N, C-alpha and C positions, 0 to 999 in steps of 0.2 A: 548560425549561419543555414541559409535556406538548405542545401545539399544537406547537412544533417538532418534537417527535419526531417527533408524528405525521406532520407534513410530510416529514419526508427518510422515512419508511417509506412514505410514500405515493410518492413519488418511485421509491425499491426497487423497491416492487410495480410499479410500473409498467417498470420496467426487468425485470423476472421477465417479466412477460408479453409483454414486446419477445424476451427469450432464448430462453420456450419458442414463441414463432413461426417462430422460425430459427434451430432446432437442426441442422439440416443446412446451413448457411452461415457461413462464417469473421464472426467476432466481434471487429471491432477498438475500442480503448480509446476512439478518438475517437466514434465511433458512440453505445458505451453512455452514455457522460458527456454527449453531447446526451439522448439518451431520459430521462434521468436527471434531467436539468437539475442536473448537479454537476459540478463541476470536475474532468479527469478527473488531476489533479495527486490530488485527494482521494479518489476514486468507491473506488478497494480497500480504501483503510482504513477507512473509513466504511460500506461493508456489509460489509467483515470484523468490524467492531466490533459492529455490531446484529445480524448474524445468526452470527456464528463459526463463518465459513464464507469462505475466498475464494472469487473470483467464479472463477476458472480452477478451482476443484477442483468449485462448483456447476456448471459448463457440464462438466466434463469427467462428473459424476455424473451429471448429467442426460440427457446423450447416450448413457452405455453402459445407463442404465436402462430407455431410450428401444428402444435396440436389445434388450434383452433381453424387452423385452413384445414388440417384434414377431414373435420367434423364438419365443416363448412361444404366442401370440394369434395367431399367421399363419404362413401357409407359402414369404411369402418367403426367398430366396436369404442366406446368411450375408453375401454380397457385398453384394447390395443392403441389409441390416439395417446394415451398415455403412455405405455412403454415406449415406442415410438419416439417420444419426447424427452427418453429418459427418464421417467417417473417409473418407479417400482412399485407404490404403493397406489391406490385409486385413491386410500384417503386423502394421504400429503396431493397427490396433483387437486382433486374437487374443491381446497380447500386454496392452494397456491392461485388456481384456476379462477376463482370466484374473486380473489381480491384484485386479480389484477384486471376481469372483463366486468363485473360487476354484477356475473347471473353465476350458477355453474351450468358445467359445459352440458349437461343435457337440453336444460333451458336456452342457455345460447344458442345451439343449436339448432335448435326449434323456430327461435325468435328470429334469427336470423335465414333462416328457410322460407317463414312466413313474410319477408320482405322479396323476398329476390333478392339477395346480396351476392353482390360480385364477387369473384374470386380473389381468394385473401392471398398477398406475396409477405415473404418474411418483411420487416422492414431492416433498413441494414444499417451498423454500427455509424458507416457515412452519414446516413440521413440523420438521424438522434444528434449527431455531435454538429451537426447547420442547424440541428432544431435549439441546441442546449450550447452554441458556440456565444449570444449575447449575453445570456444568462452567466456565464462562466465570465467573463471578460467581465460584467460588472460586479460581480462577489471577488474575481481577483485584476485588481486594478491598483496593485502595489507592485513596484519593483526597489528593493534592497540590495543591497553593495556585496558583488561575489570575485572573492581574489583566487587566484591558484597557488596552493600550498605546495611544495615539495616536502615530505618526512625524509630525511635520509637514514634513519634508522626506526625501528617499531618501538613504541609506547610502551612499555611494559605496565601494566596494572596487577591489583586485586581488586577483583569482584566481589560481590555480594547478589546473586541472580535474582530476577521478580520475575513470577508471574501472573498476569492479567494487566488491567487497565494500567497504559504508560501514565497516567496521572497519578496514577498512586507508586512512582518509583520513588516517592521523596523515602518512604514508609522503609526500602530498602537502603537507599541512602544516611538514612539516623542509625539505622543497625549498623552499616560500615563505617561512619563517623566516630560513632562511639568505640566501637572495637581498636580504628585506630587510634584515637584520645588517649586511651585507659595505655598506649603503648608507643605514645609519643614519638609517634609515627609521622607528623606532620609538622611539615616547614615552609617554608619560601616557596619551592620551588615544586610546591604539590601543586597537584590538578584534580581537579573533579570533572570526570568523564561519563556518558553511558551509552550504550552501542545497543540499539533498537533494530532486531530481526526481522521483524516482520510491520505490515501497513495496515494501522489503525481498521481503513477505510475499508478494509475488504478480508479482515480476519478477527472470527469472533475473539470478542473480549479476553474471553476465558485463556484463551490458546497464545493469546498475545506475548511474548518471548523477551525480555532488555536485561540489560546489566547493570548495576551501578557500582562505577566505578573513583577509582583515587592512583596515581602514578605513585608508586615506589621502586627505588634503583633496587636491583635483584639483591644486592649486598646488604641490604636493610629490613625487606622482608622477613617476617618471624617464619616457623612453622604456621602451615594453615588449617584449618579445619574445617568441613561442611558443614553450612552452605559456602563459606569463601572460598573461591577461586584464581589460580592464576589467568590471566585472559592477555594477549597480545597485539596490539593492535597496528595493520599491517604498515611496513614503509612503500612509499609511493607516492603518485600525484594524486594529488585533493582540490576540487572546487570548495572554497567555501566558505559561507553564506554567513553573515553577523545580521542577527536580527537584537532588535530592541524592543522590548515588552514583554508581555505577560502570559507563561509558557503556558495558558489554557488556551492562547491565540495563534500558538506556532503553525498550525495547520496550513493556514494562509499560502503563511515563509514557503512551507516547504511543497504544496501544491506549485508554486511560481517559479520555486527552483528545477521541480523535474519536468513539469509542464514546461515553462515559457520556456526559461534560461539555457534547461540543457539541448531543448530541442533547438536553439540558434545556437548554440555554441561551438561548436564543430565539435567536441569532446563526447568519447565515450562514455560510457558507466561502468565498472569493473565488479566484480562477481564478486562482492563484499558488502557488508550492513553499513548502514551510514550512523558516524554518530553522534557527537553533542560535547560540547563543551563548557561548563558553566564560568563563565568570566567574573561576576559578583555575587557577592551572597544572598538571598532571598531573607533573610532573618535579617539584614541589615537593608536591605535599600526596597524602594517602595517597585507595586507590580510593574511601572511601566518603565522604570530605568533598569529593569532585568536584561542580562547581555548574555546572548548565548550563540557561540559560534556553530554551526550544523555543515558538520563535512560529507561533502560526498565522494566512494573514491571513484577514481578513473581511469583506465589504461595509458 
């Protein structure tokens, strides 16, 4: 619905105002999520889907653009321009600035002054969004089947934690499957699921955290030893997107789900991580025939 989409946009605009006012300070995810009133599990993905730019890239761009404006419009030192833009080390500032503007800060200042440049102002995320919208629409031109599902009771799982690239979570599933198979815990009701706690577009690969899981009734679970854990998926409402195709291409489904569908649906995302259920076995079907349900938690 248009009103819901505007609701998300107004929250993100509030976040943008906050970021503009605190560019020279550390900006942590929890605080930004509180300002926007959006779960930290989903903030990055929703922002990127709507504006076509990640929050981290936006902050970096604004900080460097602010520094460039100060270099052109004032006589402050390069060290001070770096500090006021949130950079504590001149070397990292010079490296980032050179990558963004194609020249070091001192050369940039001199070149622009030689050209009699007009004062610089910050390029807003709204302008960036307009510039990138056509490209984004071209890249995300698919629609998927989405249904609303009510989980009346929690889903109990035994999980094997995974740290790092989500594309390597298969390693955790192999270990989990071997553990369950040796104990004859699989039956026709067993479901294979994974919980993903971070947006891979906005989190360093080494910091990505996820859980490979299988469903087991509580009475069937033997004693667990680390790294195996218990994990419950909470009951409640979920939007469920049915995805067909290779796991490696699932990114576009997430982008459409959290960008287009959510913004127009009239629903609010809940403060829980998304999870996936794998409906067939990649060892038995071709990649193009893989079926995955992506669950988005709703308030």
